[in-house]
C-alpha positions in Angstrom: 16.7 -5.2 21.6 20.2 -4.7 22.9 21.4 -7.4 20.5 20.3 -5.4 17.5 22.4 -2.4 18.5 26.0 -3.4 18.1 29.0 -1.7 16.7 31.0 -3.0 13.8 34.3 -4.6 14.6 37.2 -2.0 15.0 38.9 -3.3 11.9 35.9 -2.2 9.7 35.3 1.2 11.2 38.0 3.2 9.5 38.3 1.6 6.0 36.1 -0.1 3.6 36.7 -3.8 3.4 34.9 -7.0 2.6 34.2 -7.4 6.3 32.5 -4.0 6.5 30.4 -4.9 3.5 29.3 -8.1 5.2 28.4 -6.1 8.3 26.4 -3.6 6.3 24.5 -6.4 4.6 23.7 -8.1 7.9 22.4 -4.8 9.3 20.1 -4.2 6.3 19.0 -7.9 6.0 18.0 -8.0 9.7 14.6 -6.5 8.8 12.5 -9.0 7.0 9.8 -6.5 5.9 12.1 -4.2 4.0 10.4 -3.5 0.7 11.5 -2.1 -2.6 10.5 1.5 -3.3 8.0 0.5 -6.1 6.2 -1.9 -3.8 6.0 0.8 -1.2 4.5 3.2 -3.8 1.9 0.6 -4.8 1.0 0.0 -1.2 0.6 3.8 -0.5 -1.6 4.2 -3.6 -3.9 1.4 -2.4 -4.1 3.1 1.0 -4.9 6.5 -0.6 -7.7 5.1 -2.7 -9.1 3.0 0.2 -9.1 6.2 2.3 -10.9 8.2 -0.4 -13.5 5.4 -0.7 -13.9 5.2 3.1 -14.3 9.0 3.2 -17.0 8.8 0.5 -18.8 6.1 2.5 -18.8 8.3 5.6 -20.1 11.3 3.6 -22.8 9.0 2.1 -23.9 7.9 5.6 -25.0 11.4 6.5 -27.2 11.6 3.4 -30.6 9.9 3.2 -30.0 9.0 -0.4 -30.0 5.7 -2.2 -27.4 2.9 -1.5 -25.8 3.2 -5.0 -22.9 5.4 -3.8 -22.1 3.0 -0.9 -22.2 0.0 -3.2 -19.9 1.6 -5.7 -17.5 2.7 -3.0 -17.3 -0.9 -1.7 -16.7 -2.1 -5.2 -14.0 0.4 -5.8 -12.1 -0.9 -2.7 -12.6 -4.5 -3.7 -11.7 -3.9 -7.4 -9.0 -1.3 -7.1 -7.3 -1.3 -3.6 -7.4 -5.0 -3.0 -5.6 -5.9 -6.2 -3.0 -3.3 -5.5 -2.4 -4.6 -2.0 -2.1 -8.1 -3.5 0.4 -6.8 -6.0 2.5 -5.0 -3.4 2.5 -8.0 -1.1 3.3 -10.7 -3.6 4.7 -8.8 -6.6 2.3 -10.7 -8.9 0.0 -8.8 -11.3 -2.6 -11.5 -11.2 -5.6 -9.3 -10.3 -4.3 -6.0 -11.7 -6.8 -6.4 -14.6 -9.5 -5.5 -12.1 -8.0 -2.1 -11.2 -9.6 -0.1 -14.1 -13.1 -1.4 -13.1 -12.4 -0.3 -9.5 -11.5 3.2 -10.8 -14.6 3.4 -12.8 -16.6 2.2 -9.8 -15.1 5.0 -7.7 -16.0 7.7 -10.3 -19.6 6.4 -10.5 -19.8 6.4 -6.7 -18.8 10.1 -6.5 -21.1 10.9 -9.4 -24.1 9.1 -7.7 -23.2 10.7 -4.4 -23.5 14.3 -5.8 -26.4 13.6 -8.2 -28.7 11.6 -6.0 
């Protein structure tokens, strides 16, 4: 831990130089999991919809209704959140085609939850 907290050389503290730019890049590059803002937004969107689906599953567990809402909530996580997690992690849009089906599945789950 103490190795990560270090001061820049005295020559780079007062003026901007090539050495200070190198030091700044080292400090920023030391964290391997630093993501771009758009990847972070995609990850948070997936988390939000997974939370909403999980909340719907919990609400459904208190009702003695059919299993349709639970099934559609599971599908919404698999078809919507999982492709978004994959896209945020790998930056590939391979499974993004499934996201609209996951959104429709979530809408059907809430509809079945309130109608049945």
